[in-house]
N, C-alpha and C positions, 0 to 999 in steps of 0.2 A: 671339570669345568670350573673356572674361577669367575665369580660374578662380583660386581661391586656391592657395597653396603646397601644403597637405596634399593636396587633391584632385589636383593635378598630379603629385605624387610617387607617389600611389597608382595613377594611371591610366596615366602615360606608360611605366612599366616593362613594361606588358603590351601596349602598343599595337603594337610592332614584332612581337612574337611572334604576334599575331593576324592579321597581314597575310599573304595568300597571293597576292601580285600577281606576275604573270609579266611580265618585261620586254617592251616593245614589240618586235616583230620588224620588221626593215627590211633592205633591200639595202645593207649597210654599204659595200660596195665600189662602189656606184653613184657615178659622177662628180658627180652633181647632189645627192647626199645632204648635207644640212646638219644638224648636231646642235644641238638646242635646249638651252641651258645656263642654269642659275640660279645666282646668287650667294647663299650663306647666310653672313652675317657680313660687314659692309661697313666694317670698320675699316682700319687701316694696311695690313696684309698683304692683306686681302680686296680692297681697292681696287686694289692693285698686281696681284694675280692676275687680277682681273676684266679690267683693261685689257690685260694681256698675253695673256689667252686670246682676247679679242675680235679680235685681229689675225690669228687663223687664218682662212683663207678658207672653211673648212667649219663655222664656228661662228656661231651667232646667240644673243646674250644676250637672254633673253626675260623674266627676272624677277630681282628683288633681294629680300632678306629680312634684317631686323635688328630686334633688340628695342628699339633706339633709333630712333624715327621720324625724328629729325634725320639720322642716318646713312643710313637707308634712302632718305630723300628725296634726299640728295646723290648716292648711288649711282645712283638712277633717272635723275637729271639727267645724270650722267656718261655713262651708256649712251645715253640719247637723243641727247645732243650728239655722241657718237662716230658714230652712224649718220647724223645730220643733216649732219655735216661731210663725209660721203661722198656727199651729194646727195639723201638721202631726205627726204621732206616729212612723211610720216605714220609715226611710230614708236610702237609700242605695247609698253611695258615695264611689267609688272605689279609691284606693290609689296606685300610680305607682312611680317608681324611674327611669324608662327608657322611654323617650318620644316616642320611637319607639313602645313600647307596647301600648301606648295610641293611636297612629296613626293606629294601626292594628285593632282597634275596629270598626266594621262597623256601630254600633249604635251611634257613635259620629259624629255630623255634623260640628262642628267647635272647634277651639282651641284658647286660649289666650296664646300668647308666650311672656313671661316676664323673659327671661333668660339673662345672661351677654351678652354684645354686640358681642363678638367674636363667639357666638353661633347663633346669629339671622339668618344669611343666611342659615346655614345648617338645623336648625329645621324648618324654614319657607319653604325651598325647599322640604324637605321630607313631610311636611304637605300638601303642594300643590299637590305633587305627589300622596299622599293618598286620594286626593279629599276632603280635609277638608278646610272649610272657616277659615280665619285667622285674628285675631286682634293682631298686632305685635307692641311692644313698640318701640319708637324711641330711637336712630337713626335707620333708617331702617336696616342697616347692619354695620359691623365693617369697611369694606373697599369698594372701588369702584367696584372691580370685583364681590364681593358678591351682591351688589345692582343690577348689570346687570343680574346676574344669577337668583336671586330671582324674579325679574320682569318678566323675560322670563318664569319661571316655573309657576307663578301665572296666567299669561295671557294664557299660553298654556293649563292649566288645567281648566281655566274659573272658578276659585274660587273667592270669594269676600274677598279682603284684605283691612283692615282698619289699618292705621298707628296711633299710639297713639299720634297724634299731636293735643291735645285738644284745642290749641289756634285757630284752624279752626272752632270750634263749638261755639255757642252763650253762652253756660254756661260752666264754670263760668267766662269767660273773653271775653265779646263781644267787647272790645276795639280794638282788632286786626282786626276783620272783618270790623269794621266801618272805621278805619284809612286806611286799604288797599283798601277798596272800594272807598274811597274818592280820593286816589292817582290814582287808576286805571281809574277813571272817569275824571281825569284832574283838580280836584279841587285846586291843588296847582301849576297849570301850568305845564311846562315841568319838569319832575323829573330830578334832578341833582345829588343829593347825598343821600345815606342812611347810617346813623351812628348807629351802633349796639353795645350795651353793654351786655355782658353775665355774668358778675360777674367774680370771680377769685377763683381758687383752691389754697389753701395754704398747705405747707408741714405738715405732721402729727407730725413731731418732734421726730419720732421714727426711729432708724436705722434698716435696715433689719436684721432679726434674725429668723432662722428656729424654728418651733414649732411642737409639735406632732399633727398629723391629728386626728380630733375628730372622734370617732367611728360612729357617725351618718352621716358623710359626705363622699361621694365617690370623693375624691380629684383627683384621677387619671383621672376619666371621666370628671370632671369639667374642667380640663386643656384642654381637647379636642385637638385642633390643636395648642394651645399656646405652647411656649417653656417649656420644662421640668424645674421645679424649686421646691424649698422647700415650704411647706405650711406655710402661715402666716395669722393669722386671720384678720389682718388689710388689707390684699389684697383680701379678699373674702367677708364675711359678719359676723356680730356679732353672737355669739353663745348664747347670752342672750336675744336678742330682734330682732324682724322682722321690726321694725318701723324706725330704723336708716338708714342713707345713707350707702350703701355698699361700701367697699373698692375697688372692681373691677372697679368702675367708675374712680378711680384715679390711676389705674395701667395700663400702656400702653399695656401690653400683652393682656388685656381684654377689655379696653376701652381707648379712646384717650383724655379724659378730656373735659373741658368746650367747646372746639371748636366743638365737635360733640354732647355733652350732652345738652347744652342749644342752641348751634349753630343750631342744626337741627330744633329747634322750630322757632327761629327768622329768619333764612335764608328762611325757608318755607314761612313765611308771607311776606318777602321781595320779593320772587319770585311771590307770588300772586299779589302784588302791581305792579310789573314791567310787568306782563304778561309773566313771564319766568318759568311757571310751568313745562314745558318740555324743558327748555333751561339751561343756565348756564353762568358762567363768560367766558370772552375771555382771560384774563390774571390774574395772581395771584402773589402777592408779600407778604412776611410775615417775621416777626421776633418774637421770643419768648424765654423765659427763661424756663429751665426745672429743675425739682427737682433732687437733687443728694444726695446720702447717706441717703436716706429716704425709708421707707417701700413703699411709693407712688412714682410714676415715671413720671406723666404727666406734662404738661406745667403749669407755673404760669402766669406771665405777657405775653401779646401778643399784636401785632399790625398787622392787615391784611388789605390789599387793593386789591380789585378785581374790574376789569373794565368789565361791562356788555354791551350788545348791546345798541345802542343809547348813548353810552359814559356815562352811569350811573355808578358812582363810589360808591362801597359798602365798608365801613370801619368798621372793628371790632377792639375795643380797650378796655382793661380792665379798663381804666380810665373813660369811658363813663358811664352815668347812665344806669342801667339795663333796657333794652327796645329797641325800634326802633324809630329813628327820621328820618322822610322823609322830605327832603328839596327840594323845587322846585322853579321855576322862579317867582312864584306869592304867595308863602307862604310855611308853613310847618305844620306838625302834628306829635306829639309824642304819642306812645302807649306803655303800659306795663301792667303787671298784677296788681291786687289790692294788698292790704297789707298782705293778708293771705299767709303764707308759706306752702309749702308741707311738709318741715321738717326744723329743726333748722339750718341746714347748707346752706339753700337757701340764695341767696343774699338779702340784705335789700331792700324793695320796699316801695312805698308810703303807709302810713297807711290809708289815705283818698282815697277810691276807685275812687272818683270823680276826683282826680288828676292823674289818670292813663291814661287819654285821653286828650291831650292838643293841640288844633289847634292854629295856630297864629291868626286866625280869625274865629269866630263862624260860618260864612257862609260856611266854608269848610265842616262842618258836617250837612248842611241843608238837608232836605228830598230830595231823589232822584226822578227823573222823571221816567216815564214808560219805556223809552228807555235806562236807565242806565245799566251798567254791574254790576250785583249783584251776591253774592254767594248763593248757594242753602241753604235752611233752614237746620239747624242742632242744635236743642235745647240741645241735649244730645249726646255726642260723642259715648258712648256705644250703646245707642238705635239706633243711626244712622247706625251703623254696622249691627245690627240685622234686622232693617227695610230694609236695602239694600240687605241683603241675601234673605229676603222674597220676595222682589220685583225684585231680579236678576238685580240690577243696581250697578254702582260704588258708593262707599260711599264718604264722604266729603274729606277724605285724602287717595286717592288711591295709590297703590304701585308705579306706574311709576313716579308720582310727588314727592313722598317721596324719591325716588332714586336720583332725581336731587338735592334735598336739601342735602342729604348725600354726594353726589359727590362734591359739592362746599365746604362743611366743610372738607372733607377728603383731597381735593386738597390744602386747606389752611394749614392743618397739614403737608402735604408733603412739601409744600413751607417753613414751619417753619424748617423742618429737613434739607432741601437742602440749605436753605439760599440764594436763588436766584429766579429770576423771572421765572414763568412758563407760558406756553401758552396752553390753554385747547380748544379742539374741542368738543363742546357740542353735535353736531350731531352724531359724531362717538364715543363719550364717551371715549376719549383717550387724552393724552398729545401729543402735536405736536412735532415730531422728538426729542423725549426725552426718551430714553430707561430706564434711571435710575429712572425717575419719574414714568413711567409706571410700572416698576418692583415693585414699592412700593404700 
């Protein structure tokens, strides 16, 4: 059923609240139990997540969903070929264009949510209300209010939510775990400063210009709660490829740029190292330049300073090397990814993977004793989610911790816009005596 934008906005906000669906009960620990999973959002990251998840022996991908029929069709073919290559002859993969139709299927146990950022909260909340376990791409949500609402929904419905913060898992980037464990255990003395480089988005070089909406794309629905605007391919995704970086990442109505795109990854690790998984900054100051007269609209250069408990200063600057440098009273340690890029637009990183973890003294990374604070094992981020569902335990990147990473990044963006110092109350998850900041 195709509905207009106004009707959609009026009805979809109440649909989740009206659902009183109890998750299906099953013997999760039964050796023969297979989880039926659906993919919602079949673009670049959605395709990667879907293929990675299908490799788990207890997973069956049964459905795909995308507002672009071309992308949904490609995903359906990918799943069918995956199982046919394993020797199956009759493969049944359902194709949907409305995520609510997916959530209405009682035979689906969990969903992978890989939609534009401004849809993360709504799709996640509705999935939780339907009793579906969720693997959600980072950043957790587009804004702070969404992160709070999604966390409450997930915890209320007792579903298992894994955030796509792969840097928390051992493969493919163990550097972040090792460095943050060293800092958490006092190997560099008292933590003083954390310097974070996220890379930088550059303007596309193309001025905004309306284009005809492709027949395969439901543009009106993709807008969702975003401001009404003309379609531009550069602000959505390529019509010729699913592997390229989508333009909604660099369009503020849909995503906030590098501050949440890569910021959600690196702030997450900084929180781990500080012991602030459920905390946040006390104050935030930021400056940034924004794109003008370009099809893209997010920030380019940036400088952010956040003061955390124990007077730890966290600085983000586009001039820093991409990664995280922890500086303490007795040493330092730097961590980043290896040289491999997710796509061509990713920042340049060290070609030599051994250069991705650099302590000021090798002793900082010496083996830990039995009483050390260590992160739970997670060799594979996708498998960790599935294993957590089967065991009914939190995964390595749970929703409430991901919410705090998003909140710090979004607070930095708000400080960029307001151009003044902000005070954040992490316990109440609000700005202190600041109606304008809270309204944002």
